[in-house]
MARVEX-526729 format. One record per residue: residue number from 1; y, x, z of N, C-alpha, C in turn. Coordinates in pm, whole numbers, padded with zeros to 5 digits. Layout:
% residues N
  roke     n_Y     n_X     n_Z    ca_Y    ca_X    ca_Z     c_Y     c_X     c_Z
   NUM       Y       X       Z       Y       X       Z       Y       X       Z
...
***
This chain:
% residues 389
  roke     n_Y     n_X     n_Z    ca_Y    ca_X    ca_Z     c_Y     c_X     c_Z
     1   00414  -01788   02305   00481  -01769   02197   00321  -01737   02103
     2   00442  -01757   01968   00313  -01756   01868   00375  -01640   01714
     3   00244  -01535   01680   00295  -01449   01597   00194  -01461   01501
     4   00187  -01348   01405   00084  -01300   01332  -00024  -01210   01365
     5   00055  -01088   01419   00017  -00970   01447   00089  -00945   01581
     6  -00035  -00957   01705   00019  -00870   01824  -00044  -00749   01842
     7   00091  -00650   01841   00043  -00499   01866   00036  -00487   02026
     8  -00052  -00449   02034  -00091  -00375   02191  -00027  -00222   02209
     9   00088  -00196   02249   00179  -00028   02213   00263   00017   02157
    10   00361   00023   02191   00492   00064   02126   00504   00219   02112
    11   00416   00263   02112   00451   00432   02083   00458   00431   01916
    12   00460   00533   01867   00500   00561   01684   00398   00494   01648
    13   00271   00465   01673   00187   00425   01566   00212   00233   01603
    14   00233   00211   01709   00256   00096   01681   00375   00051   01654
    15   00500   00107   01693   00633   00093   01585   00638   00054   01484
    16   00529   00246   01413   00495   00233   01268   00457   00094   01225
    17   00342   00066   01251   00312  -00066   01183   00367  -00193   01202
    18   00391  -00186   01307   00527  -00352   01320   00643  -00312   01189
    19   00682  -00195   01190   00823  -00184   01115   00748  -00241   00995
    20   00638  -00155   00905   00588  -00166   00798   00567  -00302   00774
    21   00461  -00335   00878   00451  -00504   00794   00571  -00646   00846
    22   00669  -00626   00900   00796  -00700   00910   00843  -00699   00774
    23   00890  -00569   00716   00940  -00533   00615   00890  -00622   00472
    24   00768  -00644   00508   00668  -00766   00405   00702  -00918   00448
    25   00759  -00922   00549   00750  -01049   00583   00684  -01078   00653
    26   00574  -01041   00765   00428  -01053   00884   00571  -01045   00982
    27   00526  -01147   01064   00544  -01137   01212   00492  -01061   01313
    28   00522  -00955   01378   00461  -00917   01492   00544  -00927   01651
    29   00459  -00910   01722   00528  -00884   01845   00463  -00744   01941
    30   00537  -00684   01972   00489  -00532   02050   00533  -00518   02195
    31   00375  -00499   02249   00419  -00522   02360   00334  -00364   02442
    32   00455  -00319   02467   00443  -00216   02570   00491  -00231   02739
    33   00312  -00116   02791   00358  -00128   02946   00429  -00062   03019
    34   00515   00051   02946   00610   00117   03029   00777   00099   02954
    35   00865   00175   03015   01016   00118   02982   01051   00224   02833
    36   01137   00176   02746   01177   00298   02655   01221   00355   02663
    37   01288   00382   02804   01350   00532   02863   01179   00643   02842
    38   01068   00566   02907   01005   00632   02936   00925   00670   02807
    39   00921   00618   02709   00891   00602   02612   00913   00728   02512
    40   01049   00703   02514   01115   00813   02485   01150   00975   02530
    41   01076   00950   02676   01052   01096   02711   00940   01177   02721
    42   00825   01103   02662   00704   01197   02600   00722   01273   02512
    43   00689   01410   02543   00711   01566   02487   00553   01581   02364
    44   00581   01543   02257   00431   01552   02185   00451   01610   02067
    45   00360   01578   01959   00343   01676   01884   00476   01686   01792
    46   00517   01777   01659   00609   01803   01596   00595   01854   01452
    47   00470   01816   01418   00412   01869   01264   00364   01714   01199
    48   00447   01704   01107   00452   01601   01033   00338   01604   00913
    49   00247   01551   00830   00150   01547   00709   00215   01487   00651
    50   00209   01538   00515   00292   01435   00395   00250   01311   00370
    51   00158   01248   00390   00158   01088   00402   00187   01033   00514
    52   00244   01095   00646   00326   01057   00731   00480   01036   00700
    53   00477   01175   00613   00675   01141   00573   00653   01035   00503
    54   00579   01046   00364   00583   00932   00299   00637   00772   00365
    55   00466   00761   00484   00509   00598   00544   00648   00595   00647
    56   00675   00691   00645   00850   00672   00749   00934   00659   00623
    57   00930   00748   00510   01044   00693   00404   01039   00561   00377
    58   00880   00463   00368   00861   00389   00286   00892   00283   00400
    59   00874   00332   00527   00929   00185   00632   01100   00245   00658
    60   01147   00290   00591   01290   00329   00605   01356   00370   00735
    61   01249   00427   00761   01307   00551   00919   01332   00666   00880
    62   01335   00719   00760   01339   00901   00755   01455   00927   00681
    63   01568   00853   00741   01703   00958   00691   01733   01070   00795
    64   01739   01050   00893   01758   01142   01023   01659   01261   00994
    65   01500   01247   00982   01460   01352   00981   01419   01413   00832
    66   01504   01364   00735   01530   01424   00564   01632   01509   00649
    67   01712   01514   00732   01827   01559   00721   01817   01665   00846
    68   01739   01641   00970   01761   01737   01039   01593   01812   01088
    69   01485   01750   00996   01381   01763   00998   01367   01960   00956
    70   01250   01988   00956   01239   02143   00874   01125   02165   00782
    71   01158   02114   00657   00978   02179   00561   00977   02284   00612
    72   00799   02299   00551   00737   02461   00585   00681   02442   00494
    73   00651   02548   00432   00571   02573   00312   00429   02591   00323
    74   00472   02671   00438   00286   02782   00541   00325   02812   00665
    75   00204   02814   00714   00197   02902   00824   00130   03017   00864
    76   00122   03101   00995   00076   03236   00994  -00028   03275   01083
    77  -00106   03357   01035  -00251   03345   01142  -00230   03476   01207
    78  -00212   03486   01293  -00239   03631   01344  -00391   03693   01442
    79  -00426   03783   01397  -00546   03842   01419  -00531   03979   01484
    80  -00655   04078   01563  -00620   04192   01581  -00591   04312   01471
    81  -00623   04222   01372  -00579   04317   01225  -00456   04298   01177
    82  -00373   04188   01221  -00221   04183   01181  -00210   04020   01145
    83  -00128   04015   01048  -00075   03868   01043  -00069   03821   00896
    84  -00081   03745   00833  -00080   03685   00722  -00083   03554   00709
    85  -00007   03478   00610   00026   03367   00591  -00040   03276   00531
    86  -00070   03165   00541  -00153   03029   00457  -00023   02979   00362
    87   00005   03006   00229   00109   02918   00173   00090   02801   00126
    88   00131   02700   00172   00078   02555   00102   00147   02518  -00048
    89   00242   02583  -00024   00293   02553  -00193   00249   02575  -00278
    90   00219   02750  -00254   00174   02792  -00383  -00013   02746  -00420
    91  -00053   02682  -00275  -00180   02686  -00273  -00242   02524  -00352
    92  -00137   02434  -00260  -00174   02313  -00268  -00066   02205  -00349
    93   00082   02297  -00363   00187   02245  -00431   00232   02125  -00283
    94   00203   02109  -00176   00256   02057  -00050   00290   02129   00053
    95   00430   02033   00125   00437   02106   00253   00450   01978   00397
    96   00480   02050   00501   00447   01936   00630   00609   01912   00674
    97   00644   01833   00765   00752   01839   00757   00737   01849   00960
    98   00808   01960   01032   00893   01969   01133   00967   01872   01211
    99   00936   01807   01270   01021   01705   01345   00931   01643   01465
   100   01038   01622   01581   00915   01597   01722   00898   01462   01674
   101   00806   01466   01748   00756   01317   01801   00840   01196   01843
   102   00929   01290   01929   01027   01214   02049   01107   01127   01927
   103   01133   01215   01835   01235   01146   01739   01238   01049   01652
   104   01085   01093   01599   00985   01000   01503   01028   00824   01577
   105   00958   00827   01743   00994   00695   01808   01114   00634   01846
   106   01227   00765   01827   01394   00729   01844   01413   00652   01687
   107   01389   00705   01593   01431   00657   01485   01368   00523   01427
   108   01221   00488   01450   01111   00371   01488   01165   00242   01530
   109   01259   00339   01688   01273   00188   01755   01472   00148   01686
   110   01484   00223   01614   01608   00220   01581   01628   00097   01472
   111   01516   00131   01350   01477   00072   01279   01419  -00084   01343
   112   01324  -00111   01442   01301  -00246   01440   01426  -00294   01521
   113   01507  -00254   01579   01623  -00321   01623   01703  -00357   01470
   114   01724  -00287   01433   01816  -00328   01322   01743  -00467   01228
   115   01584  -00488   01222   01551  -00619   01204   01513  -00704   01259
   116   01576  -00681   01378   01481  -00782   01472   01362  -00786   01528
   117   01287  -00704   01531   01163  -00707   01580   01148  -00743   01704
   118   01027  -00813   01730   01011  -00814   01879   00910  -00697   01959
   119   00974  -00634   02039   00906  -00530   02100   00973  -00586   02277
   120   00872  -00583   02320   00846  -00637   02470   00810  -00552   02536
   121   00921  -00463   02652   00845  -00293   02744   00853  -00390   02882
   122   00784  -00272   02963   00690  -00348   03103   00641  -00454   03083
   123   00546  -00473   03015   00445  -00595   02972   00313  -00495   03025
   124   00311  -00604   03150   00201  -00528   03240   00067  -00607   03222
   125  -00055  -00566   03291  -00178  -00639   03302  -00200  -00700   03167
   126  -00212  -00620   03047  -00243  -00687   02929  -00373  -00706   02933
   127  -00432  -00808   02868  -00536  -00851   02837  -00529  -00900   02711
   128  -00704  -00942   02649  -00728  -00927   02501  -00844  -01047   02537
   129  -00778  -01172   02457  -00907  -01272   02471  -00984  -01310   02374
   130  -01084  -01367   02320  -01181  -01400   02235  -01140  -01340   02088
   131  -01139  -01197   02079  -01110  -01152   01932  -01211  -01176   01834
   132  -01319  -01231   01896  -01379  -01290   01795  -01408  -01402   01735
   133  -01346  -01479   01755  -01272  -01586   01729  -01187  -01636   01645
   134  -01155  -01730   01583  -01019  -01758   01514  -00890  -01776   01538
   135  -00926  -01770   01709  -00763  -01771   01734  -00806  -01707   01881
   136  -00733  -01513   01864  -00760  -01487   01955  -00601  -01484   02026
   137  -00590  -01420   02154  -00443  -01420   02218  -00457  -01313   02327
   138  -00347  -01285   02338  -00305  -01164   02427  -00260  -01262   02561
   139  -00253  -01173   02651  -00189  -01235   02762  -00109  -01095   02850
   140  -00053  -01113   02918   00068  -01029   02996   00164  -01072   03090
   141   00175  -00961   03168   00255  -01017   03322   00398  -00940   03304
   142   00519  -00994   03334   00674  -00939   03312   00740  -01019   03420
   143   00813  -00934   03499   00893  -00968   03627   00804  -01142   03672
   144   00673  -01034   03749   00576  -01113   03791   00569  -01259   03700
   145   00616  -01259   03594   00524  -01418   03519   00437  -01370   03442
   146   00317  -01467   03391   00217  -01454   03302   00265  -01499   03179
   147   00248  -01415   03048   00283  -01505   02952   00198  -01472   02828
   148   00169  -01552   02730   00088  -01592   02658   00137  -01529   02481
   149   00072  -01433   02414   00091  -01393   02284  -00041  -01493   02182
   150  -00012  -01591   02114  -00122  -01635   02022  -00086  -01602   01907
   151  -00217  -01528   01847  -00155  -01433   01721  -00305  -01505   01625
   152  -00291  -01448   01503  -00418  -01411   01393  -00497  -01284   01410
   153  -00405  -01177   01455  -00463  -01047   01434  -00396  -00956   01545
   154  -00467  -00857   01608  -00470  -00735   01704  -00481  -00618   01723
   155  -00374  -00546   01692  -00393  -00406   01669  -00367  -00316   01786
   156  -00475  -00252   01824  -00502  -00212   01982  -00399  -00039   01898
   157  -00300  -00031   01985  -00236   00070   01950  -00169   00169   02096
   158  -00285   00103   02209  -00245   00190   02322  -00294   00261   02391
   159  -00329   00356   02319  -00405   00511   02347  -00525   00534   02429
   160  -00576   00630   02454  -00689   00645   02516  -00758   00596   02616
   161  -00613   00528   02734  -00666   00465   02862  -00606   00299   02828
   162  -00611   00250   02718  -00526   00136   02709  -00649   00039   02716
   163  -00590  -00101   02699  -00720  -00218   02726  -00791  -00205   02610
   164  -00745  -00226   02482  -00819  -00237   02379  -00933  -00160   02342
   165  -00971  -00028   02371  -01124   00000   02327  -01176  -00052   02424
   166  -01152  -00058   02553  -01258  -00136   02620  -01259  -00271   02610
   167  -01207  -00340   02556  -01247  -00469   02505  -01348  -00482   02447
   168  -01443  -00349   02362  -01514  -00385   02264  -01643  -00330   02355
   169  -01714  -00445   02374  -01834  -00431   02467  -01934  -00295   02453
   170  -01998  -00241   02539  -01998  -00112   02579  -02136  -00094   02422
   171  -02190  -00219   02423  -02352  -00235   02330  -02277  -00256   02195
   172  -02145  -00258   02168  -02140  -00249   02005  -02086  -00109   01962
   173  -01972  -00078   02106  -01951   00069   02057  -02001   00191   02078
   174  -01952   00275   01982  -02054   00447   02051  -01941   00515   01997
   175  -01960   00608   02105  -01870   00691   02145  -01927   00834   02167
   176  -01836   00916   02065  -01886   01085   02023  -01803   01150   02065
   177  -01832   01314   02178  -01715   01294   02250  -01761   01474   02254
   178  -01649   01594   02232  -01659   01721   02255  -01560   01738   02405
   179  -01618   01815   02490  -01503   01858   02542  -01502   02019   02539
   180  -01350   02054   02555  -01322   02229   02554  -01329   02263   02679
   181  -01409   02424   02710  -01400   02463   02785  -01263   02574   02821
   182  -01164   02520   02777  -01023   02546   02819  -00915   02447   02773
   183  -00783   02470   02838  -00650   02349   02786  -00546   02493   02734
   184  -00469   02397   02686  -00319   02471   02654  -00235   02485   02815
   185  -00163   02571   02782  -00048   02548   02892   00063   02555   02794
   186   00149   02465   02772   00255   02507   02698   00399   02490   02752
   187   00483   02560   02716   00616   02511   02752   00740   02454   02639
   188   00812   02415   02656   00913   02365   02584   01083   02456   02651
   189   01129   02508   02531   01269   02602   02585   01333   02612   02510
   190   01519   02601   02584   01582   02571   02479   01651   02734   02375
   191   01528   02739   02306   01556   02909   02276   01511   02882   02115
   192   01587   02958   02034   01567   02975   01904   01422   02998   01871
   193   01346   02919   01753   01246   02970   01702   01207   03116   01727
   194   01053   03155   01770   01032   03293   01713   01011   03339   01588
   195   00973   03213   01489   00935   03255   01352   00987   03130   01296
   196   00994   03150   01184   01069   03068   01074   00935   02973   01058
   197   00828   02950   01062   00703   02885   01073   00609   02909   01168
   198   00524   02829   01204   00426   02835   01301   00325   02974   01334
   199   00295   03045   01428   00219   03135   01444   00118   03111   01524
   200  -00038   03084   01449  -00127   03061   01531  -00177   03222   01560
   201  -00249   03237   01709  -00292   03384   01714  -00433   03405   01774
   202  -00535   03429   01730  -00598   03497   01779  -00638   03637   01846
   203  -00676   03610   01992  -00610   03750   02010  -00731   03762   02131
   204  -00775   03902   02192  -00897   03906   02275  -00827   03811   02383
   205  -00771   03811   02434  -00686   03745   02578  -00697   03580   02558
   206  -00692   03566   02441  -00692   03406   02431  -00621   03374   02323
   207  -00621   03237   02275  -00554   03173   02177  -00399   03138   02217
   208  -00265   03195   02118  -00157   03128   02168  -00118   03096   02013
   209   00030   03049   02019   00081   02965   01924   00254   02958   01940
   210   00302   02989   01862   00472   02971   01853   00496   02875   01784
   211   00542   02776   01803   00586   02659   01717   00717   02620   01783
   212   00773   02512   01721   00907   02422   01744   00923   02328   01716
   213   01066   02251   01790   01117   02093   01769   01185   02116   01680
   214   01312   02220   01689   01434   02257   01604   01466   02353   01618
   215   01600   02406   01555   01671   02525   01523   01665   02597   01716
   216   01691   02484   01784   01751   02548   01925   01636   02509   02010
   217   01561   02458   01941   01425   02405   02093   01299   02454   02031
   218   01243   02519   02077   01067   02617   02072   00975   02529   02188
   219   00840   02537   02098   00729   02503   02201   00673   02581   02164
   220   00622   02660   02267   00537   02729   02289   00376   02710   02393
   221   00269   02776   02357   00105   02762   02415   00012   02894   02412
   222  -00033   02863   02551  -00139   02999   02537  -00270   02907   02626
   223  -00406   02998   02571  -00520   02908   02582  -00511   02953   02784
   224  -00583   02880   02870  -00583   02896   02948  -00708   02852   03009
   225  -00754   02924   03100  -00937   02793   03178  -00847   02713   03237
   226  -00957   02564   03241  -00948   02452   03306  -00912   02435   03455
   227  -00964   02588   03548  -00932   02564   03668  -00777   02629   03690
   228  -00719   02647   03585  -00543   02705   03630  -00439   02571   03639
   229  -00361   02552   03705  -00290   02491   03734  -00121   02514   03672
   230  -00018   02420   03694   00091   02446   03585   00180   02539   03730
   231   00157   02518   03851   00184   02574   03929   00149   02756   03962
   232   00058   02748   03865   00026   02904   03895   00104   02965   03764
   233   00159   02919   03714   00259   02996   03589   00404   03031   03614
   234   00479   03082   03641   00577   03106   03608   00639   03120   03523
   235   00770   03089   03475   00787   03098   03373   00768   03256   03330
   236   00814   03335   03385   00824   03479   03347   00682   03523   03296
   237   00558   03449   03408   00439   03521   03366   00414   03437   03198
   238   00461   03324   03170   00396   03256   03072   00457   03365   03004
   239   00621   03398   02947   00640   03480   02852   00577   03604   02814
   240   00552   03655   02966   00471   03805   02920   00374   03818   02859
   241   00282   03689   02888   00133   03668   02860   00126   03613   02708
   242   00243   03536   02695   00274   03472   02502   00319   03641   02461
   243   00383   03705   02486   00411   03851   02430   00316   03947   02395
   244   00228   03950   02510   00099   04010   02437  -00019   03945   02352
   245   00039   03846   02359  -00103   03742   02218  -00035   03739   02089
   246   00074   03694   02058   00184   03703   01949   00172   03884   01865
   247   00179   03879   01771   00210   03989   01701   00336   04059   01720
   248   00351   04178   01744   00479   04256   01802   00612   04186   01705
   249   00578   04193   01565   00682   04144   01485   00723   04022   01552
   250   00651   03925   01614   00689   03793   01631   00793   03819   01795
   251   00680   03887   01884   00683   03917   02002   00793   03950   02087
   252   00849   04081   02013   00969   04171   02057   01083   04115   02013
   253   01133   04062   01916   01303   03984   01906   01277   03804   01983
   254   01153   03761   02014   01191   03650   02059   01240   03618   02205
   255   01311   03513   02168   01467   03510   02236   01336   03367   02406
   256   01391   03448   02494   01318   03365   02614   01413   03291   02697
   257   01353   03171   02807   01476   03117   02873   01410   03026   02947
   258   01495   02941   02985   01402   02887   03163   01322   02757   03081
   259   01237   02730   03110   01112   02615   03042   01209   02483   03101
   260   01196   02337   03023   01294   02247   03013   01138   02129   03045
   261   00960   02168   03001   00870   02074   03040   00782   02217   03007
   262   00701   02169   03118   00579   02265   03134   00479   02158   03137
   263   00340   02189   03097   00199   02129   03151   00104   02183   03081
   264  -00014   02133   03135  -00165   02206   03085  -00232   02065   02983
   265  -00244   02101   02892  -00303   02001   02799  -00510   02009   02823
   266  -00563   01949   02844  -00726   01977   02794  -00745   01985   02684
   267  -00843   02030   02619  -00890   01971   02480  -01026   01891   02489
   268  -01043   01829   02377  -01127   01736   02342  -01118   01704   02168
   269  -01256   01646   02194  -01288   01611   02063  -01334   01477   02058
   270  -01292   01333   02004  -01357   01213   02081  -01308   01097   01946
   271  -01450   01018   01949  -01402   00922   01805  -01510   00787   01854
   272  -01450   00683   01848  -01477   00543   01876  -01531   00501   01751
   273  -01659   00413   01733  -01707   00360   01662  -01719   00213   01702
   274  -01740   00105   01590  -01635   00051   01500  -01513   00087   01570
   275  -01413   00109   01466  -01272   00081   01499  -01226  -00105   01544
   276  -01322  -00164   01491  -01300  -00294   01450  -01370  -00368   01523
   277  -01354  -00527   01597  -01459  -00588   01677  -01394  -00762   01630
   278  -01405  -00826   01547  -01375  -00937   01470  -01219  -00941   01456
   279  -01154  -00959   01544  -01000  -01005   01456  -00872  -00834   01577
   280  -00979  -00765   01659  -00911  -00667   01719  -00915  -00527   01630
   281  -00843  -00472   01617  -00849  -00323   01491  -00762  -00222   01562
   282  -00855  -00090   01637  -00821  -00010   01668  -00741   00111   01611
   283  -00635   00181   01671  -00546   00217   01597  -00528   00367   01656
   284  -00522   00496   01633  -00447   00604   01722  -00566   00662   01811
   285  -00479   00676   01919  -00567   00778   02008  -00607   00663   02108
   286  -00641   00549   02030  -00747   00395   02106  -00881   00424   02099
   287  -00878   00546   01972  -01020   00523   01880  -01028   00666   01869
   288  -00927   00774   01877  -01013   00900   01849  -00884   00985   01882
   289  -00923   01086   01965  -00855   01245   01986  -00898   01380   01950
   290  -00827   01445   01908  -00833   01580   01835  -00789   01650   01906
   291  -00811   01763   01906  -00708   01902   01960  -00681   01917   01910
   292  -00547   01961   01984  -00390   01975   01926  -00379   02073   01803
   293  -00515   02173   01806  -00492   02289   01697  -00451   02268   01583
   294  -00515   02153   01522  -00441   02151   01344  -00364   02040   01376
   295  -00302   01976   01427  -00115   01918   01462  -00205   01804   01377
   296  -00341   01723   01400  -00378   01581   01366  -00324   01487   01467
   297  -00347   01503   01566  -00352   01371   01611  -00245   01229   01578
   298  -00107   01242   01618   00024   01178   01572   00001   01121   01376
   299  -00068   01211   01300  -00056   01226   01185  -00189   01161   01138
   300  -00309   01126   01192  -00448   01050   01258  -00394   00896   01233
   301  -00280   00893   01387  -00265   00739   01384  -00172   00698   01280
   302  -00114   00769   01209  -00035   00739   01126  -00129   00654   00984
   303  -00209   00745   00958  -00328   00730   00846  -00401   00578   00884
   304  -00455   00585   01034  -00457   00409   01062  -00383   00314   01025
   305  -00286   00323   01068  -00124   00248   01016  -00105   00242   00819
   306  -00154   00334   00782  -00136   00288   00658  -00307   00209   00630
   307  -00381   00243   00629  -00497   00165   00610  -00515   00013   00678
   308  -00462   00009   00771  -00391  -00144   00816  -00300  -00224   00780
   309  -00214  -00140   00752  -00094  -00246   00730  -00124  -00245   00594
   310  -00198  -00159   00509  -00225  -00225   00349  -00318  -00323   00378
   311  -00396  -00396   00454  -00513  -00437   00428  -00425  -00580   00500
   312  -00343  -00572   00580  -00285  -00733   00611  -00203  -00745   00557
   313  -00123  -00653   00497  -00029  -00747   00336  -00097  -00770   00227
   314  -00246  -00749   00204  -00281  -00774   00086  -00339  -00922   00208
   315  -00391  -00960   00279  -00410  -01071   00330  -00354  -01170   00326
   316  -00202  -01127   00368  -00150  -01229   00410  -00016  -01248   00300
   317  -00063  -01167   00148   00023  -01217   00039  -00077  -01250  -00027
   318  -00217  -01240  -00057  -00285  -01271  -00159  -00411  -01332  -00136
   319  -00402  -01324   00039  -00559  -01389   00063  -00682  -01285   00102
   320  -00630  -01137   00041  -00740  -01058   00004  -00802  -01036   00125
   321  -00929  -01007   00192  -00953  -00973   00273  -01027  -00828   00306
   322  -01051  -00787   00180  -01132  -00642   00173  -01102  -00554   00218
   323  -00991  -00529   00291  -00913  -00445   00337  -00967  -00437   00510
   324  -00923  -00564   00544  -00947  -00612   00664  -01094  -00602   00703
   325  -01182  -00612   00594  -01303  -00583   00627  -01399  -00466   00623
   326  -01341  -00348   00566  -01361  -00224   00549  -01273  -00140   00608
   327  -01192  -00203   00711  -01100  -00105   00767  -01159  -00011   00853
   328  -01243   00001   00948  -01317   00090   00985  -01381   00177   00944
   329  -01445   00134   00846  -01539   00276   00730  -01428   00352   00693
   330  -01319   00269   00648  -01187   00362   00556  -01145   00478   00658
   331  -01095   00422   00764  -01049   00514   00858  -01136   00625   00891
   332  -01259   00574   00930  -01352   00656   00994  -01349   00766   00915
   333  -01399   00720   00811  -01406   00898   00721  -01273   00929   00688
   334  -01161   00901   00686  -01049   01011   00681  -01067   01103   00854
   335  -01079   00995   00962  -01057   01072   01087  -01194   01200   01105
   336  -01298   01145   01015  -01365   01253   01033  -01376   01351   00974
   337  -01301   01378   00847  -01239   01512   00809  -01166   01587   00872
   338  -01042   01490   00946  -00957   01557   01061  -01003   01584   01157
   339  -01106   01571   01221  -01186   01590   01348  -01260   01730   01311
   340  -01341   01713   01185  -01400   01831   01145  -01264   01952   01117
   341  -01181   01921   01046  -01089   02077   01027  -01037   02084   01210
   342  -00977   02007   01274  -00918   02047   01409  -01073   02093   01521
   343  -01155   02080   01488  -01245   02167   01540  -01295   02268   01519
   344  -01306   02288   01330  -01279   02418   01300  -01181   02504   01316
   345  -01046   02482   01352  -00950   02561   01394  -00957   02596   01552
   346  -00975   02510   01621  -01034   02555   01738  -01126   02694   01764
   347  -01209   02643   01708  -01336   02720   01710  -01316   02841   01674
   348  -01223   02871   01547  -01228   03000   01500  -01093   03059   01552
   349  -01010   02990   01632  -00890   03054   01677  -00912   03097   01833
   350  -00995   03028   01900  -00986   03023   02069  -01107   03090   02119
   351  -01093   03170   02221  -01195   03237   02280  -01282   03144   02367
   352  -01373   03147   02331  -01494   03058   02422  -01542   03162   02530
   353  -01551   03102   02621  -01643   03215   02785  -01753   03215   02752
   354  -01843   03142   02658  -02002   03127   02636  -02033   03265   02534
   355  -01884   03268   02435  -01915   03288   02322  -02002   03475   02356
   356  -02101   03512   02255  -02161   03657   02257  -02097   03724   02141
   357  -02155   03831   02171  -02057   03929   02073  -02111   03918   01924
   358  -02209   03851   01888  -02224   03799   01758  -02150   03680   01721
   359  -02084   03581   01829  -02022   03495   01802  -01857   03491   01733
   360  -01855   03644   01837  -01723   03718   01807  -01712   03765   01692
   361  -01831   03802   01603  -01788   03864   01510  -01842   03802   01371
   362  -01881   03692   01360  -01829   03537   01307  -01701   03538   01299
   363  -01682   03490   01430  -01516   03453   01383  -01400   03533   01351
   364  -01431   03663   01344  -01386   03774   01300  -01403   03757   01171
   365  -01497   03749   01102  -01561   03739   00985  -01460   03612   00916
   366  -01478   03510   00987  -01361   03382   00906  -01246   03416   00906
   367  -01196   03475   00983  -01061   03487   00963  -01027   03581   00854
   368  -01142   03690   00846  -01082   03815   00744  -01104   03716   00610
   369  -01176   03615   00585  -01238   03538   00506  -01111   03475   00402
   370  -01052   03437   00554  -00912   03370   00466  -00832   03431   00461
   371  -00845   03520   00466  -00695   03622   00455  -00720   03656   00328
   372  -00857   03685   00316  -00879   03782   00150  -00928   03679   00042
   373  -00988   03545   00096  -01012   03472  -00022  -00932   03356  -00032
   374  -00920   03344  -00220  -00812   03209  -00180  -00874   03102  -00164
   375  -00983   03062  -00210  -01003   02939  -00206  -01025   02909  -00084
   376  -01094   02998   00005  -01100   02927   00185  -00904   02939   00217
   377  -00867   02980   00175  -00694   02942   00222  -00663   02786   00179
   378  -00696   02772   00035  -00682   02644  -00004  -00778   02534   00073
   379  -00897   02549   00116  -00943   02478   00173  -00837   02437   00304
   380  -00764   02588   00381  -00733   02496   00486  -00607   02465   00448
   381  -00515   02518   00354  -00389   02428   00302  -00408   02283   00312
   382  -00525   02280   00234  -00557   02094   00183  -00565   02027   00294
   383  -00652   02084   00424  -00647   01999   00547  -00528   02019   00626
   384  -00488   02090   00638  -00352   02078   00706  -00237   01994   00681
   385  -00182   02035   00535  -00070   01903   00456  -00116   01785   00470
   386  -00280   01774   00519  -00307   01611   00503  -00385   01563   00395
   387  -00530   01530   00404  -00606   01504   00284  -00571   01384   00283
   388  -00568   01346   00166  -00494   01176   00066  -00554   01091   00164
   389  -00440   00944   00149  -00490   00827   00213  -00582   00743   00077
***
């Protein structure tokens, strides 16, 4: 099989890249190791930056999002002294869209089907060959048969545990990481959201977040030690703890119900440099992981897709190689900006086991400055809605 761009990974970043390229006449093959049902069963983020919303519209995948999504013009921060709002619209004249990643992926699949794009599921044992040459190729096995895809370029959209990053020799790549000493216990419930906009809570017992996926589907989190296990927490224990950490005006009228999904996610910050090795490009979680506090994971993958799609379109359309040659440096500049923001939100809102009384006072002062100083709120709002591409 021959194509122009072989995309490894059929999650939202791989599908979005394929869609944008195909609309410009650039052929792709997407290889996904899991089934379509499995991919659509993943429960992930639901806050889309302005940049990603624009990309989905450009890709012709935004019709359902524009009807069913929930534009948010702000978010709420809760402290021991009360709750206050960060008004994105008045501060930076922007908003975010609350629309689940599962729904984004479903829309992208539908768009790929409409244009007849090649998406191969259950592709096992994917391997990248000769990425530094002028003739790279990818092999995979399906139904016990080995297949080969010859291509011009390879986009590694296969996540943290995928083959793409590991293809870059250890002597070439440099990895930066911080692992946080806690996780998020999250549940999904078929209940109305506790508030119209997200509520981030800093509480002496630990961080909490009241979020949503739709008008009837809510997503909630509480900070827990890494030693906790999902089976340690009944639904009732979770609801009781969440209520303790949220402000009374949110907690008291909050609807509760059986969880339809419950999990604990560890928090980490991770960046791989460079994001390019010959004709192989890393995209999304293959190159970087952020704590979920700032809702940047999926959005950072989208910004990678933006830069890479522009680079490939310029090359195939006009022979311009500049975007290809500078992809890693361009993408990493924005990645480190989002990494800083996610680290900052995590540091300000969570209780760290090693924190001293001085550390706690600094954290409280940081939150008070957000409440009282407009320029601090504007900086947060600009980063939350997404730095410009």
